[in-house]
C-alpha positions in Angstrom: 31.8 4.3 -15.9 35.5 4.7 -15.0 37.9 6.2 -17.5 41.8 5.8 -17.6 42.0 9.4 -16.7 39.1 10.4 -14.4 38.4 14.0 -13.6 36.4 14.5 -10.5 35.7 17.2 -8.0 36.9 16.7 -4.5 35.0 17.9 -1.4 36.2 21.4 -1.5 35.6 21.6 -5.3 39.2 21.4 -6.2 39.6 19.7 -9.6 41.8 16.7 -9.4 43.0 14.4 -12.2 43.7 10.8 -11.2 45.7 8.6 -13.7 43.9 5.2 -13.7 46.3 2.5 -14.3 45.3 -1.1 -15.1 45.5 -2.3 -11.5 42.8 0.0 -10.4 40.2 -1.6 -12.7 41.1 -4.9 -11.1 40.5 -3.5 -7.7 37.2 -1.9 -8.4 35.1 -5.0 -7.7 37.3 -6.2 -4.8 37.3 -2.8 -3.1 33.6 -2.4 -3.2 32.6 -6.1 -2.9 35.1 -6.5 -0.1 33.1 -4.3 2.1 34.1 -0.7 1.7 30.7 0.0 3.2 28.9 -2.4 5.5 25.1 -2.3 5.3 24.3 -2.7 8.9 21.9 -1.8 11.7 23.6 0.0 14.4 22.4 -0.2 18.0 19.5 2.1 18.8 20.0 2.1 22.5 17.0 1.0 24.6 14.6 2.9 22.4 12.4 1.1 19.9 10.8 2.6 16.9 7.4 4.1 17.5 6.3 3.4 14.0 7.3 2.0 10.7 7.3 4.4 7.7 6.2 3.1 4.4 7.4 5.2 1.4 5.2 3.9 -1.3 4.9 6.2 -4.3 1.6 7.9 -4.9 -0.7 6.3 -7.4 -0.9 9.5 -9.5 1.9 9.4 -12.1 3.9 12.5 -13.0 3.4 13.5 -16.5 5.5 11.7 -19.1 8.6 13.1 -20.9 7.0 15.3 -23.7 9.2 14.0 -26.4 8.3 10.3 -26.7 11.3 9.5 -28.9 13.6 10.5 -26.0 15.0 7.5 -24.2 14.8 9.0 -20.7 15.7 7.0 -17.5 18.4 5.3 -15.6 21.4 3.2 -16.4 22.8 0.8 -13.7 26.3 1.3 -14.9 28.5 1.6 -11.9 31.3 -0.5 -10.6 30.4 -2.5 -7.4 27.7 -4.9 -6.3 24.6 -4.8 -8.5 21.3 -4.0 -7.2 19.0 -6.7 -5.7 16.0 -7.9 -7.6 13.7 -6.1 -5.2 15.7 -2.8 -5.5 15.6 -2.9 -9.2 11.9 -3.6 -9.5 11.3 -0.8 -7.0 13.4 1.4 -9.3 11.0 0.6 -12.1 8.0 1.7 -10.0 9.9 5.0 -9.1 10.7 5.6 -12.8 7.1 5.0 -13.9 5.9 7.5 -11.3 8.5 10.0 -12.5 7.5 9.6 -16.2 10.8 8.0 -17.2 10.7 5.3 -19.9 14.1 3.5 -20.2 16.2 1.4 -17.9 19.7 0.1 -19.0 20.8 -3.0 -17.2 24.6 -2.6 -17.3 26.1 -3.6 -13.9 29.8 -4.0 -14.2 29.7 -6.9 -11.8 27.2 -9.0 -13.8 29.4 -11.9 -15.1 27.3 -12.9 -18.0 27.2 -9.4 -19.4 30.9 -8.5 -19.0 33.6 -11.0 -17.8 31.7 -14.0 -19.2 29.8 -12.3 -22.0 30.5 -15.2 -24.4 28.6 -17.7 -22.0 24.9 -18.2 -22.2 22.9 -17.5 -19.1 22.1 -20.7 -17.0 18.5 -21.4 -16.8 17.9 -20.1 -13.3 19.7 -16.8 -14.0 17.8 -16.3 -17.3 14.6 -17.0 -15.6 15.5 -14.2 -13.0 16.4 -11.9 -15.8 13.1 -12.5 -17.6 11.2 -11.5 -14.3 13.1 -8.2 -14.4 12.1 -7.7 -18.0 8.4 -8.4 -17.3 8.6 -6.1 -14.3 9.9 -3.3 -16.4 7.2 -3.9 -19.1 4.6 -3.9 -16.4 5.8 -0.3 -15.4 6.0 0.9 -19.0 9.8 0.8 -18.9 11.9 -0.2 -21.9 14.5 -2.6 -20.7 17.8 -2.3 -22.4 20.6 -4.9 -21.7 24.2 -4.0 -22.1 26.8 -6.5 -23.2 30.4 -5.7 -22.7 32.7 -8.0 -24.7 35.6 -5.6 -25.1 37.9 -7.1 -22.4 38.4 -10.4 -24.2 36.7 -10.5 -27.6 38.7 -11.1 -30.8 36.7 -8.8 -33.2 37.5 -10.7 -36.3 36.9 -14.2 -34.7 33.8 -15.9 -36.3 33.6 -17.9 -33.2 33.4 -14.9 -31.0 30.9 -13.3 -33.3 28.8 -16.4 -33.1 28.9 -16.5 -29.3 27.8 -12.8 -29.1 25.0 -13.4 -31.5 23.8 -16.4 -29.4 23.9 -14.3 -26.3 21.7 -11.7 -27.9 19.3 -14.3 -29.3 19.0 -15.7 -25.8 18.2 -12.3 -24.4 15.6 -11.8 -27.2 13.9 -15.1 -26.1 13.0 -13.5 -22.7 11.8 -10.2 -24.1 15.0 -8.1 -24.3 14.6 -6.4 -27.6 17.0 -3.5 -27.0 20.7 -4.1 -26.8 23.6 -1.8 -25.9 27.1 -3.0 -27.0 29.5 -1.4 -24.6 33.2 -1.0 -25.2 33.9 1.4 -22.3 36.9 0.9 -20.0 38.8 -1.5 -22.1 42.3 -1.5 -23.7 42.6 1.3 -26.4 44.6 -0.8 -28.8 44.1 -4.0 -30.8 46.3 -7.0 -30.6 47.2 -10.1 -32.6 45.2 -10.8 -35.7 42.7 -7.9 -35.1 45.6 -5.4 -35.3 46.5 -6.6 -38.7 43.0 -7.0 -40.1 41.8 -3.7 -38.8 45.1 -1.8 -39.2 45.2 -1.2 -35.5 42.0 0.8 -35.7 39.9 0.0 -32.7 36.8 2.0 -33.8 36.9 0.2 -37.1 36.9 -3.2 -35.4 34.1 -2.3 -33.1 32.0 -0.8 -35.9 32.5 -3.9 -38.1 31.4 -6.2 -35.2 28.4 -4.1 -34.2 27.2 -3.8 -37.9 27.5 -7.5 -38.4 25.5 -8.3 -35.3 22.9 -5.7 -36.2 22.4 -7.0 -39.7 22.2 -10.6 -38.6 19.6 -9.7 -36.1 17.5 -8.1 -38.7 17.9 -11.0 -41.0 16.6 -13.3 -38.3 13.4 -11.2 -38.0 14.5 -9.4 -34.8 13.7 -5.8 -35.0 16.3 -5.1 -32.3 17.1 -1.6 -31.3 20.8 -1.1 -30.5 22.9 1.4 -28.7 26.7 1.8 -28.9 29.0 2.8 -25.9 32.3 3.8 -27.4 35.8 3.6 -25.9 36.2 7.3 -26.2 32.9 8.3 -24.5 33.7 11.8 -23.3 35.3 15.0 -24.4 34.5 17.7 -27.1 37.6 17.5 -29.2 37.1 15.6 -32.5 39.5 12.7 -32.9 40.3 9.7 -35.2 38.2 7.3 -33.2 35.0 9.4 -33.6 35.8 10.0 -37.3 35.9 6.2 -37.8 32.5 5.8 -36.1 31.1 8.5 -38.3 32.3 6.6 -41.5 31.8 3.0 -40.5 29.2 2.6 -37.7 25.6 2.1 -38.9 24.0 5.5 -38.9 20.9 4.2 -37.2 22.7 3.3 -34.0 22.9 6.0 -31.4 26.2 6.6 -29.5 26.7 7.1 -25.8 28.4 10.2 -24.5 29.1 11.3 -21.0 29.7 15.0 -21.8 32.8 17.1 -21.8 34.3 15.0 -19.0 33.5 11.6 -17.4 32.1 13.7 -14.6 30.7 16.7 -16.4 30.0 19.8 -14.3 28.1 21.3 -17.2 26.8 20.1 -20.6 25.6 22.7 -23.2 23.5 22.5 -26.3 26.4 23.8 -28.4 28.7 20.9 -27.1 26.0 18.3 -27.8 25.5 19.5 -31.4 29.2 19.8 -32.1 29.9 16.3 -30.8 27.0 14.8 -32.5 28.3 16.3 -35.8 31.8 14.9 -35.2 30.5 11.4 -34.4 27.9 11.4 -37.1 25.3 9.7 -34.9 22.5 10.6 -32.5 23.7 11.0 -29.0 22.5 9.3 -25.8 23.9 11.1 -22.8 25.1 8.9 -20.0 25.1 11.4 -17.1 27.4 10.3 -14.3 25.4 11.9 -11.7 24.6 10.9 -8.9 26.9 7.8 -9.3 29.3 7.5 -6.4 31.4 4.4 -7.2 34.6 6.5 -7.6 34.3 7.8 -4.0 34.9 4.2 -2.9 37.7 3.3 -5.3 39.5 6.6 -5.9 38.7 8.8 -2.9 38.5 5.8 -0.5 35.8 7.7 1.4 32.4 6.7 0.3 29.9 9.6 0.0 26.3 10.2 -0.9 25.3 12.6 -3.6 21.7 13.8 -2.7 21.7 17.2 -4.2 19.8 18.2 -7.4 21.0 18.0 -11.0 22.8 21.1 -12.0 24.6 22.5 -15.1 22.5 21.0 -17.8 21.4 23.2 -20.7 17.7 23.0 -21.4 18.3 23.6 -25.2 20.1 20.3 -25.7 17.2 17.9 -25.1 15.7 18.4 -28.5 19.0 17.5 -30.1 19.6 14.2 -28.5 18.2 10.7 -28.7 18.3 9.8 -25.1 19.4 10.9 -21.5 20.3 8.3 -18.9 21.4 9.0 -15.2 24.0 6.7 -13.7 22.8 6.4 -10.1 24.6 5.6 -6.8 25.3 2.2 -5.4 22.4 3.0 -3.1 19.2 2.7 -5.2 16.8 4.0 -2.6 18.9 7.0 -1.7 19.4 7.8 -5.4 15.8 8.7 -5.8 16.2 12.2 -4.4 18.6 13.3 -7.2 17.0 11.2 -9.8 13.6 12.9 -9.1 15.3 16.2 -9.9 16.8 14.8 -13.1 13.2 13.5 -14.1 11.9 17.1 -13.4 14.6 18.4 -15.8 13.7 16.0 -18.5 10.0 16.6 -18.2 10.3 20.4 -18.5 13.9 21.6 -19.2 13.1 25.2 -19.6 11.0 25.5 -16.4 13.5 23.4 -14.3 14.6 25.1 -11.1 17.1 22.9 -9.3 16.4 24.0 -5.7 12.7 23.8 -6.1 12.9 20.4 -7.8 15.1 19.2 -4.9 12.7 20.5 -2.3 9.8 18.8 -4.1 11.7 15.5 -3.9 10.9 15.3 -0.1 7.2 15.8 -0.5 6.7 12.0 -0.3 7.4 12.3 3.5 5.4 14.0 6.2 6.8 16.1 9.0 9.1 15.5 10.9 10.6 13.0 8.6 10.4 15.5 5.6 12.5 18.2 7.4 14.9 15.6 8.8 15.5 13.9 5.3 16.0 17.4 3.7 18.5 18.4 6.3 20.4 15.2 6.0 20.4 15.4 2.2 21.6 18.9 2.3 24.6 17.8 4.4 25.2 15.3 1.5 24.6 17.7 -1.4 28.2 18.5 -2.1 29.5 16.8 -5.3 31.5 17.6 -8.5 28.4 19.7 -9.5 28.3 21.8 -6.4 31.0 22.7 -3.8 28.6 24.6 -1.5 26.0 22.5 0.4 22.3 23.3 0.3 21.9 23.3 4.1 23.4 26.7 4.6 26.3 25.3 6.6 28.9 27.5 4.9 27.1 30.7 5.6 26.3 29.7 9.2 30.0 29.0 9.8 30.9 32.4 8.5 28.4 34.2 10.8 29.5 32.1 13.8 33.0 33.5 13.5 31.6 36.9 13.2 29.7 36.4 16.5 32.7 35.0 18.1 34.9 37.9 17.2 32.2 40.3 18.4 31.7 38.5 21.7 28.1 37.5 20.9 26.2 34.7 22.5 27.4 31.6 20.5 24.4 29.5 21.8 22.2 31.8 19.8 24.0 31.6 16.5 22.4 29.9 13.4 25.3 27.4 13.4 24.6 26.2 17.0 20.9 25.9 16.1 21.8 23.9 13.0 23.8 21.4 15.0 21.0 21.0 17.5 18.6 20.4 14.6 21.1 17.8 13.1 21.1 15.9 16.3 17.3 15.9 16.5 17.0 15.0 12.8 19.3 12.1 13.2 17.1 10.8 16.1 14.1 11.1 13.9 15.6 9.2 11.1 16.9 6.5 13.4 13.5 5.9 14.9 11.1 6.3 12.1 12.8 5.2 8.8 12.7 1.5 8.1 13.8 -1.1 5.6 16.3 -0.7 2.8 16.4 3.1 2.8 17.5 3.2 6.4 20.1 0.4 5.9 21.6 2.5 3.1 21.7 5.7 5.1 22.6 4.4 8.5 26.4 4.9 8.5 26.1 8.4 7.3 23.2 9.2 9.7 25.5 8.1 12.5 28.2 10.4 11.3 25.8 13.2 10.9 24.7 12.8 14.5 28.2 12.4 15.9 29.4 15.6 14.2 26.4 17.4 15.6 27.0 16.3 19.2 30.8 17.1 19.1 30.0 20.5 17.6 27.5 21.3 20.4 30.1 20.4 22.9 32.8 22.7 21.3 30.5 25.6 21.0 29.6 25.3 24.7 33.4 25.3 25.6 33.9 28.4 23.5 30.9 30.1 25.1 32.1 29.3 28.7 35.9 28.8 28.4 36.3 28.6 32.1 34.3 25.4 32.2 36.7 23.5 29.8 39.2 20.9 31.0 42.0 19.2 29.3 40.5 15.7 29.5 37.2 16.7 27.8 39.1 18.6 25.1 41.3 15.6 24.4 38.2 13.3 24.2 36.6 15.6 21.7 39.7 15.8 19.5 40.0 12.0 19.6 36.4 11.6 18.6 36.8 14.0 15.7 40.0 12.3 14.5 38.0 9.0 14.5 35.4 10.6 12.4 38.0 12.0 10.0 39.6 8.5 9.6 36.3 6.7 9.0 35.6 5.3 5.6 32.3 7.0 5.1 32.1 10.8 4.9 29.4 13.5 4.8 29.5 15.7 1.8 30.2 18.7 4.1 33.1 16.8 5.7 35.8 19.3 4.7 33.8 22.3 5.9 33.2 20.6 9.2 36.8 19.4 9.7 38.2 22.9 9.1 35.6 24.4 11.5 36.5 21.9 14.2 40.2 22.5 13.8 39.8 26.3 14.1 37.3 26.0 16.9 39.4 23.6 19.1 42.5 25.8 18.6 40.5 28.6 20.4 39.4 26.6 23.4 41.7 27.4 26.3 43.3 24.7 28.4 44.3 22.1 25.8 
């Protein structure tokens, strides 16, 4: 979900506000589809993998969400290439194991749900969608399909209303009995005849359309369950748009809300109850963590978010109708953060982020477990947390203390950490297999490259007489290459600052 004014947290935790003009929305698909990240296998040298690691989930299912009425799950709602069929069905199995119960199919790049919402699915695509629905049902997952007509619909047009109804009826025919009408990231004003009929009140037009569709579905004998994604989907300040929804939107239809911001660092029970009162509808929280589409389009340096869920008040769960996590473009890598979110929903009051995060790696055995946890720690910085979970920040501080006190730099925790990084990268490169490795490979390579360069720099600082200008210039060139690369580790800023300071202290450059 991308908003016209998107607030996000950069790698150092500095809050930045980016004004999203119309052209950005046009670039979203192109930037990501055009290959901002290439899923590839890089060369492994002459070594081959000693074994293939299968990451099947245990048969034993985690206990379900205590409140059965809570729609708890995942929404595929990001900008960029939608997940493959196999990745989506794997997510259903993961969700089942985690006790989650709802999946919202809302990829922005799905043509028949957004750009061509008014066209029926061709037979082959409809059959493929039906297979997804059946897979979800097999895993006890409620499948919700999002339709986003807001970019082109004329709300007052009987023809447009008929086409929307036909699309919903087609979805009903393959077992989709839960629909989300989404009006996010669209123009905020009406035009033409709609502006006259609805007095330029966007919320009124959307409420009228949604109520008509909902009523017609019930008249046709379809006990459809509907969700509504508003155009104003974040914030805590009451406004005219919400007031109109409160008055005109059918009270049985829950409304989506992302929290105080699009990327909400914290969400409290007090905020939930206040917004719910202002909108006059039950809320379904669309949590934009760990989604990373904006790191491609806005930051232009794709990152992974593999840390735990933070900043969510446990006392809000009993007040809401649902809670949905918007994952990363990488479905397999998303499972780390999503598993912590599932733990939060299963037992909000007992949730401990760090313990939940550590538990997420229990599916692997040593040494993969330790390697994955270290790698995820280096990618745990996000708008939720500016300090990584891998102790890098503290190790950097103690390193400079040792340097100033003429300690042995090869015995510092920072040096040990970089040696471990290099080893961990080797482990992941030669034991992980399949889609997970393909997702992580570019960042694993950076993780390893950073470690190797850091080890060289520390050796130069420890034995300055051994340094030579050529070696130093090569290290600087390699670090500049890393800084200029598209993909970045979550700890990129910490590392780049350390490298700049360390290189400046090496004699002979």
